[in-house]
Residue, then its C-alpha position, 0 to 999 in steps of 0.5 A: m627725212k624731216s617732214g615738211n622741210q623747205p629745200f634750199h638748193i646750193f649749186n656748184g656754178d651757173c651751168a648747173y643752176n641754169v639747167w635746173k631753172r630751165m627744167t624746174g622753173g627755178l621757184q625754190n630758194h637757191i644760191v649759186w656758189r661762184e668761187n674757185y678755191t683752186e686759185g688764190p690765197l686761202p687764209h687760215n685762222v682769220s675772221a669771215e670778214e677778213f677771209a672775204r676781204i682777202r678773197a675779194n682782192f684776189l678775185h678782183s684781179c681775175v674779174p676786174e669788172y667787179s669791185e673788191e667791195q662788190l665781191r666782198n659783199f657777195l662772199l659775205g652774203l654766201d656765208r650769211t645765207l648758210a648761217e641763216l638756215t634753220v632746222r626747218n630747212t634742207a640744204v640740197l647740194w648739187f655737185d660734180v666729183c672733180m677737185f674744183d667742186t670737191l674743194m667748194l663742197a668742203r668749204i660749204l660743209f665747213l660753214l655748215r658743220n654746226s648748222p641745224a639744217e638737214i643736208r642732202l647731196f646729189r653728186a655725179d660725174f656729169v656735165p649738166d647740159e648733157h644730163p638735164e634729166y638729173f634735175l628732175q629728180d626728187w631731192r628727198t631721195f638724195p642721201v642725207l650727209s652724216p655728221e661724220i662725213i660733214l666733219l670729215y669735209a670740214e677737216a679737209w677744208n682746214a687742211v687746205v687752208s693750213g697748207p701743203e704739209t697738213v694736206a699731205r697728212f690729211n691724205r695719209e690718214n683719210r684715204a678710205a673714209d670718202p673716196v671722192l674726197a680722197e681723190a680730190m685731196i690727193r690731186y690738190g696735194e699734187d698741185h701744192p707740193a710740201d717742198g714748194s716745187p712746181g705742181k702737177s698742173e704746171l708740169r703737165l702744161l709744160e709737157l704739153i707745150r714741149s710736145g708741140i701743142r702751141r695754141p692755148t685753147e688746144v693746150f687747155q683741151a689736151f690738159n682736160r683730156m688727161e684728167p680723170h675728172p676735168f676741173m680746170g676752166d679756161t680762165t684758170c688755164r690762161r692764168l697758169l700759162e701767164s704765170l709760166a711765161m712770167q717765170g720764163r718757162i714758156a714764151s707767147d706771141g699772142e697766138n702760139l706758145t713756145f717751150l723754153h725750159 
């Protein structure tokens, strides 16, 4: 441990941040990483500005109450905050083990791969509101991430933005290096087959509707019960269902869903 380092907390979302703030007072420096890399374009080999512009364009379609400019500035602010960490900082990462969080962690570690800051990770399979005591732990007891692990996550991020074939190759070569990352990347690959066929999440939603579950909320709940580490939010599920309706796979009358083919 680097003596006297100032912690900089990085949270996987507002739920964790709000519990941490309630339990600790929230006086230490922090950011909340409000992104969802399970959806939308993830451009490869572009500048940080262009990446933020493309992501902001997509996110605006999800949260139109925020302008593209606001979203772009927010995303660039996240990148800039990480770039400003120094050898006197310890980045303290608070993350779940699900695919949603692991992709976010891969992006963050990609951005921190050359940072002089120490990086520590708390990771558990938990719901923050159910375990508020976790946030009373001393961050100094969290494991320091090795340069090898940071590089592995950066490589995972590069695989994700490079496309399904690169993800498949990464999964063949890196299953034993980090079990949590391996599981999340395999699940991501199942949603993005290299042959362009429908992903596992789409097929699972279709199967649930065909089985007779008709209300969108119940479909969403049933989907997450089938996942070892639930990762899908209700708005993501809604957008997938809307996509399936546009493809003519299901029909909706506003309240109930019907399987078509």
